[in-house]
C-alpha positions in Angstrom: 19.1 -34.7 -115.3 16.0 -33.1 -115.5 15.5 -29.2 -114.8 13.0 -28.7 -111.7 11.1 -25.7 -113.2 9.9 -22.9 -110.8 7.4 -20.6 -112.3 7.2 -17.0 -110.6 4.5 -14.5 -111.6 6.2 -11.2 -111.8 2.9 -9.4 -111.3 2.3 -11.2 -107.9 5.8 -9.6 -106.4 5.4 -6.5 -103.7 9.0 -5.7 -103.0 9.6 -4.8 -99.1 11.8 -1.2 -98.8 12.5 -0.1 -95.2 9.0 -2.3 -93.9 7.0 -1.3 -96.3 5.5 -3.4 -99.2 5.0 -1.8 -102.6 3.4 -2.5 -105.8 5.5 -2.3 -109.0 4.7 -3.3 -112.5 7.4 -5.8 -113.6 7.6 -7.6 -117.0 10.2 -10.2 -115.8 12.3 -11.1 -112.5 14.8 -8.7 -111.8 18.1 -9.7 -111.2 19.7 -9.3 -108.0 21.0 -5.6 -107.6 18.7 -4.7 -110.5 17.0 -1.2 -109.9 13.1 -1.7 -109.5 10.8 1.4 -109.4 7.8 0.9 -107.1 4.3 2.7 -108.5 4.9 5.6 -105.9 8.3 6.1 -107.7 10.6 4.5 -104.7 13.6 3.0 -106.3 15.4 0.4 -104.8 17.9 -2.5 -105.7 16.4 -6.0 -106.2 17.5 -8.7 -103.5 16.1 -11.9 -102.7 15.6 -14.1 -99.2 13.6 -16.8 -98.3 9.7 -16.1 -97.9 10.1 -17.2 -93.6 12.6 -14.2 -93.2 9.6 -11.9 -94.2 8.4 -11.0 -90.7 12.0 -11.0 -89.1 11.9 -7.2 -88.8 8.1 -7.1 -87.7 5.3 -7.1 -90.5 6.0 -5.0 -93.5 2.8 -2.6 -94.0 1.4 -1.4 -97.4 2.6 1.6 -99.1 -0.3 4.0 -99.4 0.8 5.9 -102.2 1.5 3.0 -104.2 -2.1 1.8 -103.4 -3.2 4.9 -105.0 -1.7 4.3 -108.3 -2.6 0.7 -108.2 -6.5 1.5 -107.8 -6.6 4.8 -110.3 -4.8 2.1 -112.7 -7.6 0.1 -112.4 -10.3 2.5 -112.1 -11.3 1.7 -108.7 -12.7 4.0 -106.2 -10.3 5.5 -103.5 -11.8 6.6 -100.2 -11.4 10.6 -100.1 -9.5 9.7 -96.2 -7.4 7.2 -98.0 -3.9 7.7 -96.6 -2.3 8.0 -100.1 -4.0 11.1 -100.7 -2.0 13.1 -98.5 1.2 14.7 -99.1 4.3 12.7 -98.3 6.0 13.9 -95.5 9.3 14.9 -96.2 
């Protein structure tokens, strides 16, 4: 039997942690349970669910701290009022 190859781009993966989607730099698809570190420093275990389940708990929002790190890595402008420039709430 032939294989059905499914190509996944690790650079297009945006993990969602507690309803917030993040940027991360992955060189390969993480195994379930593997720890993934986001650009903002948040860590979480990798888990996989079908895409149609993405918004079952509400639409995810973007992590402003990952956005700042991503923009800086590309040399992009960061507006002075960007929420990712504010200190994190503890």
